[in-house]
Each structure stands twice: as C-alpha cells, then as structure tokens.
TORTORTI-732289 format. One record per residue (C-alpha): residue number from 0; residue in three letters; y, x, z. Coordinates in Angstrom, 1 decimal, decimal comma. Layout:
BEGIN
(node NUM; "Ala"; (Y; X; Z)) ...
END
This chain:
BEGIN
(node 0; "Met"; (0,0; 0,0; 0,0)) (node 1; "Ala"; (3,4; 1,3; -0,9)) (node 2; "Thr"; (7,0; 0,0; -0,9)) (node 3; "His"; (8,9; 0,3; -4,2)) (node 4; "Leu"; (12,4; 0,0; -5,5)) (node 5; "Tyr"; (11,8; -1,1; -9,1)) (node 6; "Thr"; (15,0; -1,6; -11,0)) (node 7; "Ala"; (17,1; -0,9; -14,1)) (node 8; "Ser"; (20,2; 1,2; -14,1)) (node 9; "Ser"; (23,0; 2,2; -16,4)) (node 10; "Leu"; (23,1; 5,9; -17,3)) (node 11; "Asp"; (25,9; 6,4; -14,9)) (node 12; "Gly"; (23,9; 5,0; -12,0)) (node 13; "Phe"; (25,0; 1,3; -11,6)) (node 14; "Leu"; (22,7; -1,7; -11,1)) (node 15; "Ala"; (25,3; -4,3; -11,9)) (node 16; "Thr"; (29,0; -4,5; -12,9)) (node 17; "Thr"; (31,7; -5,0; -10,2)) (node 18; "Asp"; (31,4; -8,8; -10,8)) (node 19; "His"; (27,5; -8,6; -10,4)) (node 20; "Ser"; (26,8; -9,2; -14,1)) (node 21; "Leu"; (23,6; -8,0; -15,7)) (node 22; "Asp"; (24,6; -8,9; -19,3)) (node 23; "Trp"; (24,6; -5,2; -20,2)) (node 24; "Leu"; (20,9; -5,1; -19,2)) (node 25; "Leu"; (19,7; -8,2; -20,9)) (node 26; "Arg"; (20,9; -7,2; -24,3)) (node 27; "Gln"; (18,7; -4,0; -24,3)) (node 28; "Ser"; (15,4; -3,8; -26,2)) (node 29; "Ile"; (12,3; -3,3; -24,2)) (node 30; "Asp"; (8,6; -3,7; -25,1)) (node 31; "Glu"; (7,0; -6,1; -22,6)) (node 32; "Asn"; (3,6; -4,4; -23,2)) (node 33; "Gly"; (5,2; -0,9; -23,1)) (node 34; "Pro"; (5,0; 1,8; -20,5)) (node 35; "Met"; (6,3; 1,1; -17,0)) (node 36; "His"; (7,3; -2,5; -17,9)) (node 37; "Tyr"; (7,8; -5,1; -15,3)) (node 38; "Ser"; (4,8; -7,2; -16,4)) (node 39; "Ala"; (2,3; -4,5; -15,3)) (node 40; "Phe"; (4,3; -3,6; -12,2)) (node 41; "Ile"; (4,5; -7,1; -10,7)) (node 42; "Lys"; (0,7; -7,6; -10,9)) (node 43; "Gly"; (0,3; -5,3; -7,9)) (node 44; "Ile"; (3,1; -6,7; -5,8)) (node 45; "Gly"; (2,2; -8,9; -2,8)) (node 46; "Ala"; (5,6; -9,5; -1,1)) (node 47; "Leu"; (9,3; -9,0; -2,0)) (node 48; "Ala"; (12,6; -8,3; -0,2)) (node 49; "Met"; (16,0; -8,8; -1,7)) (node 50; "Gly"; (19,6; -9,1; -0,8)) (node 51; "Ala"; (21,6; -12,3; -1,0)) (node 52; "Ser"; (23,5; -11,2; -4,1)) (node 53; "Thr"; (20,3; -10,7; -6,0)) (node 54; "Tyr"; (18,8; -14,0; -4,8)) (node 55; "Glu"; (22,0; -15,9; -5,8)) (node 56; "Trp"; (22,0; -14,2; -9,2)) (node 57; "Ile"; (18,4; -15,3; -9,8)) (node 58; "Leu"; (19,2; -18,8; -8,8)) (node 59; "Ala"; (22,2; -19,0; -11,1)) (node 60; "His"; (20,7; -17,3; -14,1)) (node 61; "Asp"; (17,0; -18,3; -14,2)) (node 62; "Asp"; (16,7; -21,7; -15,9)) (node 63; "Gly"; (13,0; -22,2; -14,9)) (node 64; "Pro"; (11,2; -22,4; -11,7)) (node 65; "Trp"; (11,4; -19,6; -9,1)) (node 66; "Pro"; (9,9; -16,6; -10,9)) (node 67; "Tyr"; (7,8; -15,2; -8,1)) (node 68; "Thr"; (4,6; -16,5; -6,5)) (node 69; "Gln"; (4,8; -13,9; -3,7)) (node 70; "Pro"; (6,5; -14,6; -0,4)) (node 71; "Thr"; (10,1; -13,3; -0,5)) (node 72; "Trp"; (12,4; -12,2; 2,3)) (node 73; "Val"; (16,1; -12,6; 1,6)) (node 74; "Phe"; (18,5; -10,6; 3,7)) (node 75; "Thr"; (21,6; -12,6; 4,2)) (node 76; "His"; (24,4; -13,4; 6,7)) (node 77; "Arg"; (25,2; -16,8; 5,3)) (node 78; "Glu"; (23,5; -20,1; 4,5)) (node 79; "Leu"; (21,8; -20,2; 1,1)) (node 80; "Pro"; (19,9; -22,9; -0,7)) (node 81; "Val"; (16,1; -22,6; -0,9)) (node 82; "Ala"; (14,7; -22,3; -4,4)) (node 83; "Ala"; (12,4; -25,2; -5,2)) (node 84; "Gly"; (8,7; -24,4; -4,8)) (node 85; "Ala"; (9,5; -20,9; -3,4)) (node 86; "Asp"; (8,2; -19,2; -0,3)) (node 87; "Ile"; (11,6; -17,9; 0,9)) (node 88; "Arg"; (12,3; -16,5; 4,3)) (node 89; "Phe"; (15,9; -15,8; 5,2)) (node 90; "Val"; (16,4; -12,8; 7,5)) (node 91; "Arg"; (19,0; -10,4; 8,8)) (node 92; "Gly"; (19,2; -7,2; 10,6)) (node 93; "Asp"; (16,7; -4,3; 11,0)) (node 94; "Val"; (14,3; -4,0; 8,0)) (node 95; "Arg"; (11,4; -2,6; 10,1)) (node 96; "Pro"; (10,1; -5,9; 11,5)) (node 97; "Val"; (10,6; -7,5; 8,1)) (node 98; "His"; (8,6; -4,7; 6,5)) (node 99; "Ala"; (5,8; -5,3; 9,0)) (node 100; "Ala"; (5,8; -9,0; 8,2)) (node 101; "Met"; (5,8; -8,2; 4,4)) (node 102; "Thr"; (2,9; -5,8; 4,8)) (node 103; "Ala"; (0,9; -8,4; 6,7)) (node 104; "Ala"; (1,6; -11,0; 4,0)) (node 105; "Ala"; (0,9; -8,7; 1,1)) (node 106; "Gly"; (-2,7; -7,7; 2,1)) (node 107; "Asp"; (-3,7; -4,8; 0,0)) (node 108; "Asp"; (-0,9; -5,2; -2,5)) (node 109; "Asp"; (2,4; -3,3; -2,6)) (node 110; "Leu"; (5,9; -4,3; -1,6)) (node 111; "Trp"; (8,9; -4,6; -3,8)) (node 112; "Val"; (12,5; -4,2; -2,8)) (node 113; "Val"; (14,2; -6,2; -5,6)) (node 114; "Gly"; (17,7; -5,5; -6,8)) (node 115; "Gly"; (20,3; -4,0; -4,5)) (node 116; "Gly"; (20,4; -0,3; -3,8)) (node 117; "Glu"; (22,0; -0,8; -0,4)) (node 118; "Leu"; (18,9; -2,8; 0,8)) (node 119; "Ala"; (16,6; -0,2; -0,6)) (node 120; "Gly"; (18,7; 2,4; 1,2)) (node 121; "Gln"; (18,1; 0,6; 4,5)) (node 122; "Phe"; (14,3; 0,8; 3,9)) (node 123; "Ala"; (14,7; 4,5; 3,0)) (node 124; "Asp"; (16,8; 5,2; 6,1)) (node 125; "Val"; (13,8; 4,3; 8,3)) (node 126; "Gly"; (11,1; 6,0; 6,2)) (node 127; "Leu"; (9,8; 2,7; 4,6)) (node 128; "Leu"; (10,6; 3,4; 0,9)) (node 129; "Asp"; (7,8; 5,2; -0,9)) (node 130; "Glu"; (8,8; 5,1; -4,6)) (node 131; "Val"; (11,8; 4,5; -6,8)) (node 132; "Trp"; (11,1; 3,2; -10,4)) (node 133; "Val"; (14,2; 3,2; -12,6)) (node 134; "Gln"; (14,5; 2,0; -16,2)) (node 135; "Tyr"; (17,7; 3,7; -17,5)) (node 136; "Ala"; (19,5; 1,7; -20,1)) (node 137; "Pro"; (21,6; 3,4; -22,8)) (node 138; "Val"; (24,9; 2,1; -21,5)) (node 139; "Thr"; (27,6; 3,2; -19,0)) (node 140; "Leu"; (29,5; 0,8; -16,8)) (node 141; "Gly"; (32,0; 3,1; -15,1)) (node 142; "Ala"; (31,9; 1,1; -11,8)) (node 143; "Gly"; (29,7; -1,4; -10,1)) (node 144; "Ala"; (26,8; -1,7; -7,6)) (node 145; "Pro"; (25,4; 1,8; -7,2)) (node 146; "Leu"; (21,7; 2,5; -7,8)) (node 147; "Leu"; (21,1; 4,1; -4,4)) (node 148; "Pro"; (24,1; 4,7; -2,2)) (node 149; "Arg"; (22,1; 7,2; -0,1)) (node 150; "Thr"; (21,1; 10,9; -0,3)) (node 151; "Leu"; (17,4; 10,9; -1,1)) (node 152; "Asp"; (15,2; 13,7; -2,3)) (node 153; "Leu"; (12,8; 12,5; -5,0)) (node 154; "Glu"; (9,9; 13,9; -6,9)) (node 155; "Leu"; (9,3; 12,8; -10,5)) (node 156; "Val"; (5,8; 11,3; -10,7)) (node 157; "Glu"; (5,9; 9,7; -14,2)) (node 158; "Ala"; (8,3; 9,5; -17,1)) (node 159; "Ala"; (8,1; 7,4; -20,3)) (node 160; "Arg"; (10,2; 5,9; -23,1)) (node 161; "Asn"; (10,1; 2,1; -23,6)) (node 162; "Arg"; (12,2; 1,4; -26,7)) (node 163; "Asp"; (15,8; 1,8; -25,5)) (node 164; "Phe"; (14,9; 2,7; -21,9)) (node 165; "Leu"; (14,1; 6,0; -20,3)) (node 166; "Cys"; (11,7; 5,1; -17,5)) (node 167; "Gly"; (11,1; 7,2; -14,4)) (node 168; "Arg"; (8,9; 6,8; -11,4)) (node 169; "Tyr"; (9,8; 8,9; -8,4)) (node 170; "Arg"; (8,2; 9,6; -5,0)) (node 171; "Val"; (10,5; 9,5; -2,1)) (node 172; "Leu"; (10,2; 12,9; -0,2)) (node 173; "Arg"; (10,5; 12,7; 3,5)) (node 174; "Ser"; (11,9; 15,6; 5,5)) 
END
C-alpha cells in the first residue's frame, strides 16, 4: 500500500490557474491507453483525499455522476454539498488520523491525494506521501496553484511520453 499524488502540471509547476481553471489541461492530447495514464492508475486506488477547491471543481465541471467509487475524504473548513451517490467524508485538521481511516477503507489498494499540492504537502510533512506522479503538459501558466509548495527530495522511478505529456513517477525520499 502506498500513498500517491497523481496530478498534471504546467511546465512551470502549476496545477491550476489563479482562478482555479484547468482549461489549459483539458485541451491537451493524451492517449487513454498510453503509459502512466489515469485509467490504469485508478484501478489500484482504494481511497481518496482531496481539498475543498478540487472537490468543488469536480462538482462544477463534471456533468455526470460522481466519478469515483472509492470513499473520498474532503478536507474543508466550510459546508459543502454532498455529491449524489458518493461516499464523501468531510474532515479538517491533521492528516494522520484521516490517512489511518483511508488505509483501513482501502484494504490492499493504494491511496490517492487528488489535486492540490498543499494537501499533498501536508501528507509529505508527516511522512505519509510515498510517490508523486506528474503528467507535465506543454504549457506555461506564469502563476497559479503550485505543484508542491514544499521542499521534497524525490527519486525518478519511471518516465514516459504520452502524446503531449512528459510523465514522471517519483519516489519521495525520507531523511
């Protein structure tokens, strides 16, 4: 069992624009059966954690039902609607007890920290982030939500090209 940050980034290290837009990402070409694609990654995921901004973006931009079958912990300090048919658990504070609950729920599957680099950074701060998967898109944003607003030492484990994306999987090194 491992805890992953799996995300896309602009070449200059941003996950989203300053107004939380992902339009820059959604216009890029990627092979859904290609290397390091989401469809293969998600098969091994048993539980998710995400921040409120990511959760709200999914609710606002996904026209279908909630896209995840796994239980999802949403870190928030405000009241948010519950997605219909979703196993959503609103939490706040320390990530350690949430990680323990996620691990119990996931069984033998892995955990995914979805979206925000700040939340992934909180998991990394307490030694609970094992891997960082980044799909780098051929675009620069100049500003926005940073990929990982932390100092982390990483080891490249795998690299691939998937159409327009340079994909890297890194192991988080612990001191």
